[in-house]
N, C-alpha and C positions, 0 to 999 in steps of 0.2 A: 613431469606430469604423469600421474598414475593413470588417469583416464577421465572421460567426460560422461556425465549423466545429462541427457536431454529431456527436459520436463515440459510436457505439452498438455495444458488443460483443454478438454474438448467438451462441447455441448451441442448436440444435434448437428454434427458435422459428418453425416454419412457420405456426403459427396466429396469429402476432403481427406479423411483419415488414411485411406490406403495409399494415395499418391504422396501425401506428406510423409508417411512412414518410409516409403521408397526413397524419397529425396534425402531424408536424414540418414538412412542406412547407406546410401551410395556415397554421400559426402564423408561420413565417418570411416567407411571402409577404404575409400580412396586415400584419405589422410593417414590411414593405419593407426587410428586411435583405438585404445581400449575404451569401449563405450557401452552404454545401456540406453535404451529408449523407453521413457515412461509416459504413457498416456493416462491422464486422470479424467475419467468420465464424470462430469458434474451433473448426473441425473438425466441423461439424454432420454428422449421419448421416441426417437426414430430407430434406425438400424445401426447406429453407431456401436452399441455394445457387441452385437453379433459380428460386425466387421472387425472390430479390434481384437476379438478373441481368435480370429483367424490369422493375425499378423505374427511374424516371427523375424527376429527376436523382439520381444516386447514385454515390458512389465505393465500390466493393465490394472489400474486402480479404479474401482467403481464406487462412487459416493451413493449413499442411501437416497438422497434427493438433491435438488439443485441448491447448493449452499453458496454459490457464487464463485467467480474466477479466482479471487484471492484465496479462499479456502482450498480450492482444488490445487492451486499452485503450492500452497503451504504443505498439503498432503504429499505432493510429488517430491518436493524438496526434502522433506523428512524421510522419504523412502529411498532417496538416492544414495549411492555408495561410493562414488568417485570424487576426486579432489576438486574437479571443476563441474559446475552446474550451469547448463545453458537452458534458459527458459524462452519459450516462444508461443505465439497464438496457434490455435488449431485451424484457422481459416485459410492457411497457405498464403496470406499476405506477407508474412515474414519469410525471407528466403534462407533455407538451410545452407545455401552456398556461402553465406556470410559467416558461418561458424568459424572457419579457419582464420578469417580476418579478426574476429573477436579474440580468439586464442592468442594470436600473434601480438596484437596490440596490448593485451593484458600482460603477457610475459615480457615484452620488450620495454614496457614502461613501469614494470614492477607495481602493478595495480592490484586491487582486491576485487574490483567490479568494473566492467565496461558496459555501458548502456548504448543501445543502438539509437541512431538519430535518423528518422525517416524524413530526410531533407526534401525529397520529392515525393510527396504522398499521393497515393492513388485512391482517394476517398471522395465522397460527395462534398459539395461546397459547404453545406451546413455542418458536416462533421469536421471539416477543416477549420471552420470559424469557431465552433465550440472548443476544439482543441487549442486553438491559438489564445482564446480568452482564458482557458484553464491554465495554459502555460504562463501567460502574463501574470495571473493572480498567484500562481505557484512561485514565480520568480520574486514577487514582492513579499509573500508570506513565509515561504519555506527557504528560498535562496539556496537551492542545491546546485546551482551552476550547470544545470543540464537543460539542453534545448527541448528534449522530447522524452520526459520520464514516462509518458504513457506508452511508449514502445515496449512491447513485451519481450522483444529479442534482446537478451542480456546474458552476460556470463559472469559468474560469481565464483570465488573460492568458497569451498564448502564451510570453512571456518566462519564465514560471515553470518551463518544462521545457527550457530551453536546456542545462542541465548535469545533468539528472536521468534516470536509467533506472529503470523500475519492475520489480519482480520479486516472486515469492512471492505473498502476498496484500496487497501494499503499497498497492493502490489504496484500501484502507480508511483508510490513514494519511497520505494525501497532504497534508491540511491541516497535520498535525503536522510532516511533513517540510519543507514550505514555510515554516512558522513558524520552524523551526530556522534556515533560511537567510535569515530577515529579511523574508519577504513578509507583507503584511497580509491577515489572514483574517477573514471575517465569516460570518454564518449567517442564514438566513431560513426561515420555516416554509413548507413546500410541501405540495401535495396528494399523497396516496398512495392508489392505487386497488387493489382486489382483483384477483388474477390471474384472467383469464377463459379463457385457453387455455394449453396446455402444462403442464409440471410444474416445480416449483422445483428449482434446481441446488444449493441449500445443504444441507450435511450436517455431521455431527460432524467429519469430516476437515478441512473448510474452517475450522471453528471452532478446531481445534487449530493448524492452520497459521497462522491469524490471530494466535493468542496468541504463537506462536514469533516471528513477525515483529514483534509488539509489543515483545517483549524485545529483539530485534535493533535496533529503532528507538530504544529507550531507551539501549542501549549506544552506538549511533551518535551520538545527540544529545549524550551526555555525554563520550564518550571516543574518537570517531572519529579525531580528529587528535592524540590523546595517550593511546593505549592503555597506555603504560608507567605512567601515573599510577595506574591501578587494579590492573594486574597487578604492577607494581613495588611498590606499597604492600602488596598482599597478600603478596608475597614477603618483604618486610621484616618484616611481622608474624609470618610463619612462622619466619623466622630468629631473631627475638626470642624466640618461644616455644621454639624449639630450644635457644637459649642458656640459658633458664631451666631447661629439662629437663636440660641438660648440667651445670649447677651442682648441680642436685638429685642427679644421679648421682654427682658427685664427693663431695658431702657424705655420701651414704650409704656410699660406699666408704671415706671417711676415718674414719667412726665405726665401721667394722668390720662393716657389714652384708654378708651374703653376696649377691653380685650374681645368683646363680642363683635366689634367692628374690625379687629385686627387678628383674625384667627390664623392667618397664614404663617407668621413666625413661630408660634408654639407648635403648630402642626408639623412644620418642617423640622423643628427641633426633635420632636418625637420620632419622625420618620428617619432622619439621618442617624440618630443614636441607635435605634433598633436595627437599622440596616448595617451600621458599622459593627455592632456586636455580633450580628448573625454572620457577617463575612469573616470576622476574626475567628469565630467558633468553627465555621466551615473550613477555614484555612488550617486550623489545628487538626480537625478530623481528617482532612485530605493529607496532611503531613504524616499522620499516623498510618493511614491507608497506603501511602506511598512506601513507607518503610516495610509494611506487611507484604506489599506486592513484591518488592525486591528481595524479601527474605523467604519467600515461599514459591512453590511451583504454580504454574498457570494452567488452568483447565483448557481443553480445546473446544472450539465453538462448532465442531462438526464431528461426524462419525463416519467410518468407512464400512461399506457393506461387504466387499470382497477384494482380494488381491490375487491376481493371476499372473504368473511369470512364465511366459512361453520362451523356451530356449530355441536357439537357431536350429533349423531342421538339417539333418545330415544329408550330405549329397548322395 
């Protein structure tokens, strides 16, 4: 192991950044790691920027505005330099003391990623309920075999992110995304602490966005390189149904039924045929876009305002 990069997205966490930095520093120093601490400020409006600039050692990345936790995490991961990348929340509910446990489990089991499992969560009843519903749906749709993919405390090998860009609320589904690409994923129980300062940033909007990203990931895992398979199949089914409705219309006309009184069959015929053709065309277009996506670079969805790297102060 060359070293560890600890990546922490922070947003309005003036009451937590100094103590969190101290905890991370003490753990990494005690374990004699080569390490760097990266705080990514996602557009904080409080004193978080000023406090972060006083911390040593720290690589401080400040976003131009609030782009979201996933974008901040992506920026921190791309700025990391060591073989292992540890991610965690900036609210101090994740315990830095668990970092050695993650490292040990990763190495002993020859894994590429280890996700923390907050088995005994210190959250509100509503937050626990929302999380359990999300985990249930994720288990059905994504099937990543992880109990708690929403836990930000994870460790990755740097190679996991060589060709991955995170967006939306995708930080929740990194284990599933990496499993799709063939990386080995494990899970270990970690400590979860109650929030002692600041306010939670989670709300119903993030839950909805997370669900939409879950559907996106399902489609990506199944049909990213072959979108024509689902859209083309749907188009063929519609064309088949249009053909049946067309035969139905011809039979009604042949037996002398008034078409003015039987408009449904011809209307369904036109509807299904047009829908089928459109789905097939969209499938072809998506297939071409997929090939273009894999053959070209991907633009970033965020921009960085400044990067400040504070070296450790001399004694």
